[in-house]
Residue frames as qw, qx, qy, qz and C-alpha x, y, z in Angstrom:
[[0.051, 0.319, 0.820, -0.472, 11.01, 25.65, 1.94],
 [0.357, 0.442, 0.107, -0.816, 8.90, 28.34, 0.24],
 [0.428, 0.266, -0.650, -0.569, 8.80, 26.30, -2.95],
 [0.137, -0.121, -0.976, 0.120, 7.68, 23.26, -0.98],
 [0.220, 0.429, 0.541, -0.689, 4.80, 25.37, 0.32],
 [0.406, 0.409, -0.300, -0.760, 3.95, 26.41, -3.24],
 [0.331, 0.117, -0.886, -0.304, 3.90, 22.80, -4.41],
 [0.004, -0.269, -0.883, 0.385, 1.70, 21.82, -1.48],
 [0.313, 0.456, 0.249, -0.795, -0.72, 24.65, -2.31],
 [0.422, 0.317, -0.563, -0.637, -0.93, 23.56, -5.95],
 [0.235, -0.037, -0.971, -0.032, -1.58, 19.96, -4.93],
 [0.125, 0.365, 0.698, -0.603, -4.30, 21.10, -2.52],
 [0.381, 0.431, -0.056, -0.816, -5.97, 23.26, -5.18],
 [0.377, 0.202, -0.770, -0.473, -6.01, 20.39, -7.65],
 [0.150, -0.164, -0.959, 0.175, -7.83, 18.26, -5.11],
 [0.287, 0.284, 0.388, -0.829, -10.70, 20.71, -4.66],
 [0.452, 0.413, 0.791, 0.009, -13.99, 19.58, -6.25],
 [0.352, 0.874, 0.294, -0.163, -14.66, 22.89, -8.03],
 [0.074, -0.784, 0.455, 0.416, -11.15, 23.29, -9.49],
 [0.875, 0.475, -0.093, -0.031, -10.09, 21.99, -12.90],
 [0.745, -0.515, 0.295, 0.304, -6.82, 20.28, -12.00],
 [0.688, 0.212, 0.385, 0.578, -5.48, 20.76, -15.54],
 [0.204, 0.796, 0.227, 0.523, -6.05, 24.53, -15.58],
 [0.556, -0.740, -0.135, 0.355, -4.00, 25.65, -12.59],
 [0.429, 0.776, -0.059, 0.459, -2.02, 28.84, -13.26],
 [0.650, -0.398, -0.228, 0.605, 1.05, 30.00, -11.34],
 [0.151, 0.884, 0.074, 0.437, 1.47, 33.74, -10.71],
 [0.691, -0.490, -0.181, 0.500, 4.40, 35.25, -8.86],
 [0.201, 0.931, -0.030, 0.304, 6.15, 38.58, -8.41],
 [0.118, -0.822, 0.507, -0.230, 9.70, 39.45, -7.36],
 [0.217, -0.407, 0.877, -0.131, 11.09, 36.57, -5.26],
 [0.648, 0.210, 0.683, -0.265, 7.99, 34.45, -5.92],
 [0.608, 0.685, -0.169, -0.364, 8.34, 35.36, -9.58],
 [0.193, 0.539, -0.819, -0.051, 11.42, 33.16, -9.50],
 [0.452, -0.070, 0.826, -0.329, 9.59, 30.47, -7.55],
 [0.742, 0.430, 0.315, -0.408, 6.89, 30.06, -10.20],
 [0.498, 0.647, -0.528, -0.233, 9.54, 29.62, -12.90],
 [0.005, 0.382, -0.913, 0.144, 11.21, 26.81, -10.96],
 [0.519, 0.120, 0.729, -0.430, 7.94, 25.16, -9.93],
 [0.700, 0.549, 0.039, -0.455, 6.46, 25.42, -13.41],
 [0.363, 0.586, -0.704, -0.170, 9.59, 23.79, -14.83],
 [0.126, -0.189, 0.946, -0.230, 9.09, 20.81, -12.51],
 [0.420, 0.365, 0.730, -0.398, 5.31, 20.54, -12.93],
 [0.013, -0.048, 0.637, 0.769, 4.27, 20.10, -16.55],
 [0.020, -0.585, -0.809, -0.051, 0.59, 19.95, -15.62],
 [0.064, -0.584, -0.222, 0.778, 0.62, 23.69, -14.94],
 [0.476, 0.710, 0.510, 0.096, -1.56, 25.47, -17.52],
 [0.346, 0.797, 0.017, 0.496, 0.34, 28.78, -17.58],
 [0.603, -0.393, -0.258, 0.644, 2.89, 30.85, -15.68],
 [0.114, 0.909, 0.098, 0.388, 2.88, 34.59, -15.05],
 [0.711, -0.346, -0.172, 0.587, 6.08, 36.00, -13.58],
 [0.166, 0.925, 0.101, 0.328, 6.55, 39.72, -13.03],
 [0.019, 0.848, -0.437, 0.300, 9.80, 41.52, -12.15],
 [0.961, -0.233, -0.145, -0.021, 11.12, 38.06, -11.22],
 [0.355, -0.718, 0.597, 0.044, 14.18, 37.29, -9.15],
 [0.926, 0.349, -0.105, -0.100, 16.07, 35.00, -11.53],
 [0.738, 0.411, -0.323, 0.427, 19.78, 35.31, -10.84],
 [0.658, -0.684, -0.196, 0.245, 21.42, 35.39, -7.42],
 [0.609, -0.134, 0.095, 0.776, 24.75, 36.78, -8.60],
 [0.148, 0.522, 0.338, 0.769, 23.13, 39.56, -10.61],
 [0.418, -0.808, -0.302, -0.285, 20.98, 40.66, -7.67],
 [0.722, -0.529, -0.107, 0.432, 23.94, 40.45, -5.29],
 [0.518, 0.070, 0.176, 0.834, 26.12, 42.59, -7.56],
 [0.040, -0.725, -0.358, -0.586, 23.35, 45.20, -7.61],
 [0.568, -0.797, -0.184, 0.093, 24.07, 45.80, -3.90],
 [0.133, 0.894, -0.373, 0.211, 26.94, 48.24, -3.11],
 [0.689, 0.258, -0.625, 0.261, 30.15, 46.30, -2.25],
 [0.015, 0.314, -0.624, 0.716, 30.47, 47.67, 1.30],
 [0.688, -0.139, 0.190, -0.686, 26.85, 46.89, 2.07],
 [0.889, 0.145, -0.392, -0.189, 27.28, 43.42, 0.60],
 [0.466, 0.314, -0.697, 0.446, 30.35, 42.80, 2.75],
 [0.266, -0.250, 0.528, -0.767, 28.62, 43.94, 5.95],
 [0.815, -0.018, -0.007, -0.580, 25.59, 41.84, 5.11],
 [0.786, 0.233, -0.572, 0.007, 27.72, 38.77, 4.40],
 [0.178, 0.298, -0.725, 0.595, 29.42, 39.07, 7.80],
 [0.531, -0.122, 0.381, -0.747, 26.04, 39.27, 9.52],
 [0.855, 0.135, -0.267, -0.423, 24.75, 36.36, 7.46],
 [0.619, 0.259, -0.710, 0.215, 27.66, 34.10, 8.41],
 [0.074, -0.221, 0.662, -0.712, 27.33, 35.02, 12.09],
 [0.693, -0.017, 0.151, -0.705, 23.60, 34.29, 11.90],
 [0.831, 0.196, -0.471, -0.222, 24.16, 30.95, 10.16],
 [0.421, 0.247, -0.767, 0.417, 26.77, 29.80, 12.67],
 [0.300, -0.174, 0.511, -0.787, 24.53, 30.92, 15.52],
 [0.798, 0.012, -0.134, -0.588, 21.70, 28.81, 14.14],
 [0.679, 0.193, -0.706, 0.067, 23.87, 25.72, 14.53],
 [0.254, 0.039, -0.734, 0.629, 23.91, 26.38, 18.27],
 [0.186, -0.616, -0.765, 0.030, 20.23, 27.14, 18.60],
 [0.141, -0.332, -0.194, 0.912, 20.58, 30.91, 18.82],
 [0.360, 0.744, 0.446, -0.343, 17.78, 33.23, 17.78],
 [0.600, 0.558, 0.323, 0.474, 17.97, 34.61, 14.23],
 [0.287, -0.421, 0.024, 0.860, 20.07, 37.73, 13.71],
 [0.370, 0.756, 0.540, -0.012, 17.66, 40.08, 11.97],
 [0.238, -0.203, 0.255, 0.915, 18.38, 42.72, 9.33],
 [0.438, 0.522, 0.184, -0.709, 15.98, 45.01, 7.46],
 [0.666, 0.423, 0.585, 0.187, 14.44, 43.72, 4.26],
 [0.383, 0.738, 0.218, 0.511, 14.65, 47.23, 2.83],
 [0.492, -0.595, -0.155, 0.617, 16.94, 50.03, 4.00],
 [0.171, 0.944, -0.054, -0.277, 18.00, 53.52, 3.03],
 [0.726, 0.604, -0.232, 0.233, 20.82, 53.78, 0.46],
 [0.242, 0.590, -0.597, 0.487, 24.04, 52.84, 2.24],
 [0.616, -0.401, 0.427, -0.527, 22.12, 51.19, 5.05],
 [0.063, -0.208, 0.976, -0.005, 22.33, 47.54, 6.00],
 [0.694, 0.245, 0.383, -0.558, 19.48, 45.62, 4.41],
 [0.642, 0.154, 0.714, 0.233, 18.70, 42.95, 1.86],
 [0.385, 0.673, 0.415, 0.476, 17.62, 45.77, -0.46],
 [0.330, -0.662, -0.162, 0.653, 19.12, 49.25, -0.23],
 [0.310, 0.339, 0.441, 0.771, 18.65, 50.87, -3.65],
 [0.071, -0.018, 0.133, -0.988, 17.13, 54.39, -3.57],
 [0.567, -0.158, -0.310, -0.747, 13.67, 53.06, -4.44],
 [0.459, -0.057, -0.882, 0.088, 13.78, 50.04, -2.14],
 [0.091, -0.219, -0.704, 0.670, 12.64, 51.40, 1.22],
 [0.377, 0.247, 0.128, -0.884, 9.90, 53.77, -0.02],
 [0.545, 0.130, -0.615, -0.555, 8.77, 51.20, -2.58],
 [0.417, -0.090, -0.897, 0.116, 8.59, 48.29, -0.15],
 [0.036, -0.268, -0.647, 0.713, 7.17, 50.10, 2.86],
 [0.339, 0.162, -0.120, -0.919, 4.72, 51.91, 0.60],
 [0.521, -0.066, -0.737, -0.426, 3.00, 48.60, -0.08],
 [0.259, -0.191, -0.845, 0.427, 2.29, 47.95, 3.61],
 [0.298, -0.661, -0.463, -0.510, -1.25, 48.84, 4.64],
 [0.181, -0.509, 0.387, -0.748, -1.87, 50.95, 7.71],
 [0.752, -0.331, 0.299, -0.485, -2.38, 48.79, 10.77],
 [0.873, 0.250, -0.418, -0.027, -0.48, 45.85, 9.29],
 [0.762, -0.597, 0.248, 0.049, 1.60, 43.67, 11.61],
 [0.820, 0.468, -0.086, 0.317, 4.29, 43.40, 8.93],
 [0.501, -0.773, 0.221, 0.321, 7.85, 43.89, 10.17],
 [0.542, 0.794, -0.274, -0.001, 10.59, 45.11, 7.87],
 [0.291, -0.642, 0.706, -0.069, 13.08, 42.40, 8.82],
 [0.943, 0.185, -0.247, -0.126, 14.45, 38.98, 7.89],
 [0.822, -0.447, 0.239, 0.261, 17.13, 36.65, 9.15],
 [0.011, 0.808, -0.449, -0.383, 20.55, 37.76, 7.94],
 [0.434, -0.211, 0.835, 0.266, 21.38, 34.28, 6.63],
 [0.619, 0.632, 0.421, -0.199, 18.68, 34.78, 4.01],
 [0.225, 0.849, -0.338, -0.340, 21.34, 36.66, 2.04],
 [0.269, -0.399, 0.849, 0.217, 23.36, 33.46, 1.63],
 [0.542, 0.345, 0.765, -0.042, 20.39, 31.74, 0.05],
 [0.420, 0.833, 0.111, -0.342, 19.87, 34.61, -2.38],
 [0.067, 0.742, -0.567, -0.351, 23.35, 34.57, -3.85],
 [0.220, -0.210, 0.939, 0.163, 23.16, 30.83, -4.49],
 [0.509, 0.463, 0.672, -0.273, 19.70, 30.83, -6.08],
 [0.049, 0.307, -0.532, -0.788, 19.21, 30.85, -9.86],
 [0.547, 0.384, 0.681, -0.299, 15.58, 30.02, -10.67],
 [0.443, 0.699, -0.164, -0.536, 15.91, 31.73, -14.04],
 [0.004, 0.414, -0.862, -0.292, 18.02, 28.85, -15.28],
 [0.361, 0.211, 0.898, -0.140, 14.88, 26.67, -15.15],
 [0.448, 0.539, 0.071, -0.710, 12.99, 28.83, -17.66],
 [0.321, 0.389, -0.717, -0.481, 14.18, 26.68, -20.55],
 [0.057, -0.065, -0.995, 0.058, 12.37, 23.71, -18.97],
 [0.405, 0.299, 0.412, -0.759, 8.96, 25.41, -18.83],
 [0.200, 0.240, 0.880, 0.357, 6.43, 23.45, -20.87],
 [0.103, 0.764, 0.610, -0.185, 3.50, 25.80, -20.26],
 [0.248, 0.755, 0.177, 0.580, 2.92, 29.20, -21.88],
 [0.526, -0.492, -0.313, 0.619, 4.73, 31.79, -19.76],
 [0.145, 0.879, 0.184, 0.415, 4.37, 35.56, -19.54],
 [0.626, -0.279, -0.237, 0.689, 7.25, 37.57, -18.11],
 [0.022, 0.972, 0.131, 0.194, 7.03, 41.23, -17.10],
 [0.723, -0.082, -0.111, 0.677, 10.53, 42.69, -16.94],
 [0.107, -0.971, -0.142, 0.160, 11.15, 46.16, -15.50],
 [0.629, 0.656, -0.119, 0.399, 13.84, 48.03, -17.44],
 [0.088, 0.688, -0.410, 0.593, 15.23, 49.91, -14.42],
 [0.857, -0.445, -0.231, -0.121, 14.84, 47.13, -11.87],
 [0.028, 0.740, -0.559, 0.373, 17.32, 47.62, -9.01],
 [0.685, -0.343, 0.556, -0.322, 16.48, 44.35, -7.25],
 [0.778, 0.139, 0.597, 0.134, 16.23, 41.85, -10.12],
 [0.023, -0.577, 0.384, 0.721, 18.32, 43.44, -12.89],
 [0.734, 0.507, 0.111, -0.438, 16.67, 43.25, -16.29],
 [0.365, 0.625, -0.647, -0.241, 19.73, 42.12, -18.26],
 [0.090, -0.219, 0.963, -0.131, 20.12, 38.83, -16.42],
 [0.552, 0.288, 0.610, -0.491, 16.37, 38.26, -16.32],
 [0.636, 0.601, -0.136, -0.464, 16.00, 38.73, -20.07],
 [0.221, 0.498, -0.827, -0.137, 18.87, 36.35, -20.70],
 [0.234, -0.025, 0.937, -0.259, 17.12, 33.63, -18.72],
 [0.534, 0.419, 0.541, -0.496, 13.49, 34.08, -19.73],
 [0.452, 0.575, -0.392, -0.558, 14.31, 34.36, -23.43],
 [0.128, 0.267, -0.946, -0.130, 14.98, 30.61, -23.28],
 [0.509, 0.195, 0.679, -0.492, 11.43, 29.69, -22.24],
 [0.254, 0.136, 0.836, 0.467, 10.05, 27.63, -25.17],
 [0.019, -0.670, -0.653, -0.352, 6.60, 29.26, -25.04],
 [0.326, -0.531, -0.340, 0.704, 7.54, 32.47, -23.31],
 [0.189, 0.806, 0.294, 0.479, 6.32, 36.00, -23.97],
 [0.487, -0.273, -0.278, 0.782, 8.15, 39.01, -22.57],
 [0.017, 0.917, 0.287, 0.275, 6.76, 42.45, -21.77],
 [0.510, 0.005, -0.235, 0.827, 9.50, 44.99, -21.10],
 [0.184, -0.883, -0.422, -0.094, 8.17, 47.79, -18.96],
 [0.343, 0.546, -0.192, 0.740, 9.79, 51.22, -18.51],
 [0.556, -0.723, 0.008, -0.410, 9.62, 51.13, -14.73],
 [0.026, 0.517, -0.766, 0.382, 11.45, 50.14, -11.56],
 [0.266, -0.040, -0.955, 0.122, 10.97, 47.06, -9.41],
 [0.005, 0.381, 0.729, -0.569, 8.36, 48.65, -7.14],
 [0.206, 0.202, -0.143, -0.947, 6.58, 50.84, -9.71],
 [0.396, -0.073, -0.720, -0.566, 4.24, 48.17, -11.05],
 [0.222, -0.301, -0.877, 0.302, 2.39, 47.57, -7.80],
 [0.028, 0.641, 0.475, -0.603, 0.43, 50.81, -7.74],
 [0.176, 0.655, -0.052, -0.733, -1.28, 53.38, -9.90],
 [0.641, 0.601, -0.184, -0.440, -1.22, 53.49, -13.69],
 [0.202, 0.491, -0.842, -0.096, 1.69, 51.06, -14.00],
 [0.356, -0.012, 0.876, -0.325, -0.23, 48.48, -11.97],
 [0.652, 0.468, 0.330, -0.497, -3.35, 48.80, -14.12],
 [0.523, 0.641, -0.440, -0.348, -1.39, 48.45, -17.35],
 [0.066, 0.380, -0.922, 0.035, 0.55, 45.39, -16.21],
 [0.459, 0.137, 0.781, -0.401, -2.53, 43.64, -14.83],
 [0.656, 0.555, 0.060, -0.508, -4.35, 44.32, -18.10],
 [0.421, 0.573, -0.666, -0.225, -1.52, 42.74, -20.10],
 [0.111, -0.209, 0.950, -0.205, -1.36, 39.71, -17.81],
 [0.576, 0.294, 0.565, -0.512, -5.13, 39.25, -17.96],
 [0.630, 0.586, -0.229, -0.454, -5.10, 39.41, -21.76],
 [0.217, 0.452, -0.863, -0.061, -2.40, 36.73, -21.83],
 [0.279, -0.001, 0.898, -0.341, -4.40, 34.42, -19.56],
 [0.639, 0.437, 0.285, -0.565, -7.57, 34.93, -21.58],
 [0.552, 0.573, -0.496, -0.349, -5.67, 33.76, -24.66],
 [0.323, 0.365, -0.872, 0.050, -3.87, 30.73, -23.24],
 [0.068, -0.194, -0.923, 0.326, -6.35, 29.59, -20.56],
 [0.325, -0.249, -0.268, -0.872, -9.73, 30.84, -21.80],
 [0.256, 0.058, 0.764, -0.589, -12.65, 30.48, -19.41],
 [0.609, 0.478, 0.475, -0.419, -15.32, 30.27, -22.08]]
């Protein structure tokens, strides 16, 4: 459903009078980093793709979760899914939790990294339906990288605890026009401070080369 929203947004942007329909760029990070790979593979009119610390491999990300946590989460996910068949409200779990806690992400850097991005006064809630976990394990957007026609820039975090670098590198290395920047940081490190500035600078330089504005 999220990818359908992305495709609708791209179609809308192309229809705007002040937008060059042949110069639309996709940019995504983490889960949406995987989305832009899959969408770019389907849409060969896309001018370029930028994907940072992308979720590319459901099994790899699932195996990064401690086995006991994964088991508890799976039980909740199945209960939530079955409940949805009978019109029950979603069974919610935290998006990010303390190590050992029940959540979609529970690595040591997950909770402080995720919550640290939320601005004061935000209405954001650290929760998602438990059945989301079932969709994660069965999703492999990285496999579509080999079908990308556009230039693609991938930022891969060496110590990523959410989207492990090994699987990501295996997938994105198959992009025909792909460039990879390996960054000595964790999944949440590139959203703030010096890491953020360096990554944005590299992404901007890439876009200036492949989709110049003048």
